[in-house]
N, C-alpha and C positions, 0 to 999 in steps of 0.2 A: 499592308490593309490590301484588299482583294479589292479587284479593278471592277466594278457597276459593269453586268451585263447592258449592252444597249438592245432593246428592242428595237429593229428595223419595220421597214414598211413592208408591203405587197404589193408589189410593181409585176406583171406581166408573170406572175409565176415566180418571180425572184424577190427575196428579201435583199432591201437595199436602203442603206445607212444613210445618214447625215452628218453632220459636223454638230447642229445645232439640234438640241431633242431637250426635253422635259423630265423633270425628276417627279417621280409620281409618290406621294406619301398617304400615310394612314391618317386619316382623320379622326382616328380615337387616339393616338399616338402617330406624333411627328418627327419622333425618333425613328419608327417602323418607315421605311421608304424601300417601297414594295419593286420600282427599277425606275430605269431612265429608259427616253421612249423617243426614239428621233423623230423629229419634225419634218415634214415636207417644205423644200421649195416649190417656188412658181413651175421650175421646169420640170419637176418630178411629178407635179400634178397633172400637166400635160402629156406628160408620158406615160400616168396613168388610163388618162383617156384615152389616148390613143389606144394604151394596148386592151381597153375592153370595144372600141369601135373595132377594131381590128377582130376581134373574136369573135363577133356579134352575130356574122352570117354562120359560124358554123355550127355555134351553138345554140342560134335557133333552128337550122336543118336538125340538130339533134334528136334522138327518137324522145318519145317522153319517157321510154323507160330507162334511159339512159338520164336523164334530169331527174327521175324519180329514184334510182338508185343512189343517186351521189347523196341527192337530201334525205334518205334514210341511212346511210351511213355518217352521215352528219350526225342527224336523231341520236342514234348510236351511242355514237362516241359522245357528244355532250350528256347525255343520261349515265353512261358509267360512269364519268368523272365528275359527277355532280355535284359530290362533296367536296370535292378540290375546288372545282372551279366555284362551288358556295362561297367558300374561305375567302377565296381570291376577292369576288365583287362585295363581300363585309367588309374586307380589309381596306378597298379602295373607294367606296362609296359609304360606308356606314352604317350602312341597313344591319338589322340583328343577323345571324346566321340562321333562323328559321325562315327569315322571310328572303335571306340571300340564297341560300338551298332551292327555297321555292321556285322562284325566279327562276334560276337554271334548270330543274324541272320543265318549268312552264316554255322556256326557248327550245329544250329539247322535244316537247311536246307540236312544237309549234313546226317545227322542221317535219317532224313526223305529216303532222295534218298535210302541210304541201306536198310531201313525198308520195299522199294517197291523192291529192287535187292533180299533180301534175299526169296523170292518169285517167283523171275524167275532165280533159280541155275537150268541150263541146264546140259544136257549131249549130246553124240553122239552113232548113232547105224548106222554102216558102214555093207554094203554087202561085206562079205569074199571071198577071192580069193578060198576057201575050201567050200565044198559041205555040206550043215548040221550044219554048223558052223555059230555063231552069234557071232557080235563084239560089244561091246559096251565100250562106254567111259563115265568114270563118277569121277566128282571131287571131292574130299575129303578134309578135313580139314588137314593144315598141323600141330596143335597139339599148341604148345606154343609159343607165338608172343611176343617177346620183340621188346618193342616201347621206343624211346629216343625222344623227341623233343626241339624244339629252345625253347629261351624266347621271339622271338618276332611276334608272333601267336599263342598264348599262349589256346586259344578255338579254330581256324579252324582247324590249323596244327594234334592237338590231334584228332580232331572228323574226317577227313581224315584220320587218319589210324588206331583208335581204331575200328569205324564205320565197315568198310568191313570185319574187323579180327572176331568181335564178329556175322556179319550177313552172316559168311560162314563155323560158328559153331568153328572156334580159340577161344583159351582162350589169356589174356592176362595180361601181365606184363609191365604197364607201367610206366616212369622214364619220367618227366618234369626235365626240365629247373630249375638250384637251385635259378636262380635269378627271376622266375616265377611260385610258389608254390601254390597261391592262386586260379588262375583260375583252373590249374588242379585239386586241391582238390575240388574246388564247382561241376566242370564235373564230379568228381568221386562220389560224393556223390547222384548227381542225379541218375547217371546209377546204383548204389547202390540201391536207395532206390525208383528204379522204379520197384524192385525185380529180379536184377542180382540175378542168385545164389554163391551160398557163392565160391572162388575159381576164378570165370570166367572173372571176373575183378579186379586186383590188382594192387595198386597206392604206388609205392615208392619213397619218395622224399629224396634229397641230392646230394652227389659230384658224380658227373658223371667219375669219374676219380676213385671210388671204384665201383659204381654201373655198370657202361657200360660194365667195363672189365666182371664181373660177370655173367652178360646177357649174352655176347658172349661167354665165355669159360665155360659155363653150357650146358652138353650135352642134357639136359632136355628143353632146351630153341630150337626151330627148324626153327625159323627165325626172321631176326630182323628188321627193318624198321628206318632209322635215319634219321632226318634233323639238318643239323648243320654245324660246321665249315671244312674246306678240313682238313687239317689235322687229326682230329678226327676220321673222316669218312674212309679217308685212311684207319687209324691202325684198325677199323671196318672190314675193305675189306679184310685185310689180315688175321685180325683172322678167321673170319667168313670163308674164304676158307680152313682154314686146316684142319675146321671141315664140310665140306660141307653144310654147311649152307645155308638155302635161303638167302638173301641179298638184300634190294633195299635202296639206298644213295640219299640224295639232298643235295648236298653240296653249295660249293660257288659262286660269280656269277658277273662279272663284264661288265654288258649288254650297248651295242651299241642302240645308237637312232640316225639313220642316218636321216639328213634334206637337203633334194636337194635343187636345185633352183627355182625349181618350185613346191613350198610346199607353202600352204597356212598357213600365220607366224603365224595368231592370234591363229588357229589350231595347229600349232608346238608347240609356246610357252606354250600353255594351256596342251596340254597333257605331255610337257618335266618337267613342274611344278610338275605336281600330278607323273608322274613316278618317279620323283629323287628327290622328297623334301618330296612328302608326307610319312605319318607313320617316319615320321624323316630320311627319305632316307634308313629307317632297313629293309630292305625285301630284299630277295636274289636276285628278278626277279626285282629291281630299276634299273633304267637307271642310267648309272654312266660316260659314255662316249658319250658324245656329238658330234656327226661327219657331219661338215657344211660344205653345199658348199660355196668355196670362195666368189662367187657371192652376198652373201645373209648373210655372217656371221658378218659384223660388226653389218649390224641391228639387226640380230636375235640377238645377246650378248645382244645392247641394250635395246631389248624389254623383254627379258628371265630379265636381271639385275633389270630392273624396277618391271616385277613381283615378284622378289625373294623380292624385299625390300616392297613392299606393303603383305607378308604374316606374317601373325603374328604369333610369338612366346610367349609361355605360358603356363599356366594352361590350361593341356586339359580338364578339368572338364568346362571351360568357353564354351562358344556355340559361342564366338564370335573367338576364337580361330584356327589357322590354322594349325601349327606344336608343338608338345610338347615339352618336355625334351628328350635327349639323354637316355638311358634306364637304364645306369650306371655310375658313376663316372670310373670306366676303360675304357669303351667306349668313354666319350669326351675325356679323357686325350689320346687316341689313336688317335680318329679325328683332336686333335689339332696337336700332332705331325706330321701327312701327311699335314694338310694345312701351319706348318711352313717346311715341305719337298718342298709342291710346291715352295713356294718362294725360295727356294733354288735352285730348279730347272731350276729355270729361267722364271717362269710362270708369269701373274698378277693376284693376287687374289681377287675376290672382295667377300667383304662376308668371312664369317667364324669365325664370333668373339664371344669369352665367354662372356654371356651378364648375371649380375644377376637381378633379378627382385624380388619381395616382400617374395618370398619364398624360399628357400635353396632348391634349383635344379640344374638341369644340362642341362643349357640351353644353345643353339651355336644357331647362325645365318645360313641359309644355303651357303653356300662357292662356289663360282665358277673361276675353274683355267683356264686360257685363254693363249692362244697360247703353248697349250699342243701338245705333238706326243706321238704317240705310243711307244714311246721307253721308257719314262718316267715310273720311278716305280709307281707313283700315277694314272699312263693310266694302268699300269698294276697290280697291287695289289687291291686285294676285301679291300674296308675302311669301309665300311658299315655305311656309316652316310649320312649328307646332303652336299655331297660335290662331283663335278662333274666338269669331265674336257670336255673340247671345244676342238675337233680337226678339224683342217681346211685340207678341201681335194679341188680338180680341177676337178675332173671328177666321176661318180659311180662305174668305175673299184678303184680308187682309196678307194671311201668310203668302198667297200666291203672291199677292202681290210683290210684298218683300224681296221672294224668290228670284222671280223676273226684272227687278230692280236692280240692274248691272250689266256690264256691256260684255260679259264673258256667257257663255252657254257650252256647258262640257256635259256636267252629270248634275242628277239630282236625289236625293230620297225625301220618302215622306212615309 
């Protein structure tokens, strides 16, 4: 039996192993082991932060051309390897191969965009109210940026956080989701191999409960950017505020799709299917509350149900598959609990079946909760899966009120 390869962390330009590791499996086939990934300990996190802090002055002083050249090399290598990386992402996260490859291409485009932005860094020259005085405004790096990313977009979200941080002279300590370390490791290796100086880019894989607190609490980390759950993000905001750190958060969503009586139903159904169920509904911008005018409600539900039944659920590497597995056994269990809750709350549930296929995966058919109201828990709480509530309204004012009747606010469609 071959010995599994351990994928180490990147700290100060060196690949660093650890005795503790996670085993990363394919959610479509648990017998497909993607790899073993080292988990950092507290000392290694501290070393990564120290390395980023030590590297920050030289990277901040590097010319914009140097930073642009690095990001362009990264972009080129990501795009050149898009097919390989797309396959890795599909195996690891479970989204369809088409979506996974598209996400990788998007990540490459983000690095290319910020390669250009690095050369466009501007300041201001302002006329002073005092004679003989010039006023100049220059933008400077903040220093070490702690980056915490989720599992649902393991290439694109790291790209749109890492690329601007590096472009504008900051150094990075990157903590990816423990569920999807393979994509993060592949991206970190590309950045390292492109000639990134030691300490400028550091990868620390492992448990968020350990790494997140260490990043937020360390005074050498000047800024935190986080995408993930609302409870975790709220905790980060409180801890960061106490230290006056810069912080950027993107958390949960419960997004409305408003469909009025004058809608083109074919377009409305197609848009809803894509927004609600593609990527297995596992995106914070997914439509999860469909608000439909009474005049077209029954027809829309009939057409949407037919469209749902036509979607193929299965192995994401199969080109005929529309929807891959749920990303984890824990997430699948959570989805099924909400489906049971929808029935308890009195809704008609269409779909939402846990299905078994030829491989050991976490497969679920899309679910539609019909006769929902805005007060129901399934209409208020983020499910983060292919589960959608349909809410009937009688005019645009009611639709707008229903759309706004949630503590979340991220995206909407009308």
